[in-house]
ZAKOLBA-564703 format. One line per 2 residues: their letters; for each residue x, y, z of C-alpha. Coordinates in Angstrom, 2 decimals. Last residue first. Layout:
REM residues N
a) X,Y,Z  ...
***
This chain:
REM residues 149
xx) 3.36,-37.78,-5.69  -0.42,-38.41,-5.77
xx) -0.84,-38.03,-2.04  1.63,-35.41,-0.89
xx) 5.00,-36.52,0.28  5.97,-35.30,3.76
xx) 4.55,-38.39,5.49  6.29,-40.72,3.03
xx) 9.71,-39.34,3.94  8.92,-39.55,7.67
xx) 7.56,-43.08,7.26  10.80,-44.13,5.53
xx) 12.92,-42.60,8.29  10.65,-44.26,10.86
xx) 11.16,-47.66,9.23  14.92,-47.15,8.98
xx) 15.10,-46.36,12.73  12.50,-48.97,13.72
xx) 14.36,-52.01,12.44  17.65,-51.63,14.31
xx) 15.77,-50.07,17.23  13.70,-53.26,17.61
xx) 16.70,-55.19,18.95  17.25,-52.75,21.79
xx) 13.53,-52.56,22.52  13.29,-56.34,22.78
xx) 16.09,-56.41,25.36  18.39,-59.34,24.65
xx) 19.58,-61.42,27.55  21.41,-61.12,30.84
xx) 22.27,-57.48,30.21  25.35,-55.33,30.70
xx) 24.34,-52.00,29.22  26.23,-50.15,26.51
xx) 27.04,-46.43,26.72  28.32,-45.43,23.27
xx) 27.10,-48.54,21.46  23.56,-48.75,22.85
xx) 23.63,-44.96,23.02  23.78,-44.72,19.22
xx) 20.72,-46.96,18.87  18.81,-44.90,21.41
xx) 19.88,-41.76,19.56  18.53,-43.14,16.30
xx) 15.29,-44.05,18.11  14.76,-40.57,19.50
xx) 15.86,-38.62,16.42  13.78,-40.71,14.01
xx) 10.80,-40.53,16.39  11.11,-36.75,16.65
xx) 11.16,-36.47,12.82  8.12,-38.73,12.76
xx) 6.30,-36.36,15.12  7.15,-33.42,12.86
xx) 5.74,-35.30,9.86  2.58,-36.04,11.91
xx) 2.03,-32.37,12.74  -0.74,-31.85,10.13
xx) -2.68,-34.48,12.08  -3.52,-31.92,14.79
xx) -6.76,-32.88,16.61  -7.19,-36.59,17.31
xx) -3.94,-37.99,15.96  -1.87,-35.08,17.28
xx) -3.56,-35.39,20.69  -2.72,-39.12,20.71
xx) 0.92,-38.40,19.85  1.06,-35.90,22.73
xx) -0.48,-38.52,25.01  2.17,-41.01,23.94
xx) 4.90,-38.43,24.51  3.59,-37.80,28.02
xx) 3.34,-41.54,28.66  6.90,-42.03,27.44
xx) 8.15,-39.41,29.87  6.24,-41.11,32.70
xx) 7.64,-44.48,31.66  11.16,-43.04,31.81
xx) 10.38,-41.93,35.35  9.24,-45.49,36.12
xx) 12.43,-46.89,34.57  14.46,-44.48,36.71
xx) 12.65,-45.73,39.84  13.36,-49.35,38.95
xx) 17.03,-48.49,38.44  17.16,-46.70,41.80
xx) 15.40,-49.58,43.57  17.94,-52.00,42.12
xx) 20.85,-49.81,43.33  19.34,-49.50,46.81
xx) 18.64,-53.23,47.02  22.23,-54.00,46.04
xx) 22.81,-55.28,42.56  23.16,-58.81,41.15
xx) 19.42,-59.51,41.45  18.75,-56.47,39.25
xx) 20.33,-58.23,36.25  18.94,-55.92,33.52
xx) 17.00,-58.24,31.21  15.06,-55.47,29.45
xx) 11.68,-57.22,29.88  11.46,-58.80,33.34
xx) 14.60,-57.08,34.59  13.92,-53.40,33.85
xx) 10.22,-53.81,33.09  9.40,-51.25,35.76
xx) 10.39,-53.88,38.32  6.97,-54.08,39.97
xx) 5.09,-53.20,36.75  3.24,-49.89,37.01
xx) 5.18,-47.05,35.44  7.36,-48.97,33.01
xx) 4.39,-51.09,31.90  2.25,-47.97,31.56
xx) 4.86,-46.35,29.32  5.01,-49.40,27.08
xx) 1.22,-49.34,26.63  1.25,-45.61,25.77
xx) 4.14,-45.90,23.31  2.69,-49.00,21.63
xx) -0.68,-47.31,21.12  0.94,-44.19,19.68
xx) 3.24,-46.21,17.43  0.25,-48.22,16.19
xx) -1.75,-45.08,15.35  1.41,-43.66,13.73
xx) 1.49,-46.72,11.47  -1.88,-45.76,10.02
xx) -0.77,-42.18,9.35  2.56,-43.29,7.90
xx) 0.64,-45.68,5.57  -1.69,-42.98,4.22
xx) 0.78,-40.93,2.19  1.01,-37.31,3.27
xx) -1.67,-34.64,3.32  -2.90,-34.81,6.91
xx) -5.52,-32.19,7.70  -6.28,-31.78,11.42
xx) -4.91,-28.26,11.64  -1.69,-26.40,12.33
xx) -1.25,-23.43,10.00  2.22,-22.34,8.96
xx) 3.25,-26.00,8.83  6.54,-26.98,10.49
xx) 7.45,-30.41,9.09  5.61,-29.95,5.79
xx) 6.83,-26.35,5.49  10.39,-27.54,6.02
x) 10.02,-29.94,3.08
***
């Protein structure tokens, strides 16, 4: 299993089941689009999508939250570009990418309980984490299984 996550030779050969590969194209697209929303929408998606009540905060506090969402968007864009590079040139790293996704989304889910946000509605990303964590675990397992296993 370790050899599938950290291959000795990194190339563009993907040997796992096909569905994790196809889903990784969608994850990459979603990650890049989401990052651009956080970077370029006026509120960074903080109120319009995540339902953070910016109107209840001072202008300085709202501007800080919007700025943090933009920085988060930059981080997401970098991950999205890394995912795109993996898809174009280094598909043997897809199991490693799924392990990162499992860690990221599991931690997001944990943080929603450990450091909850006061929202005026349900953030789509917060709800999606409940479905994405098990999905990414399954895709990770399938990505390390060779075709024919």
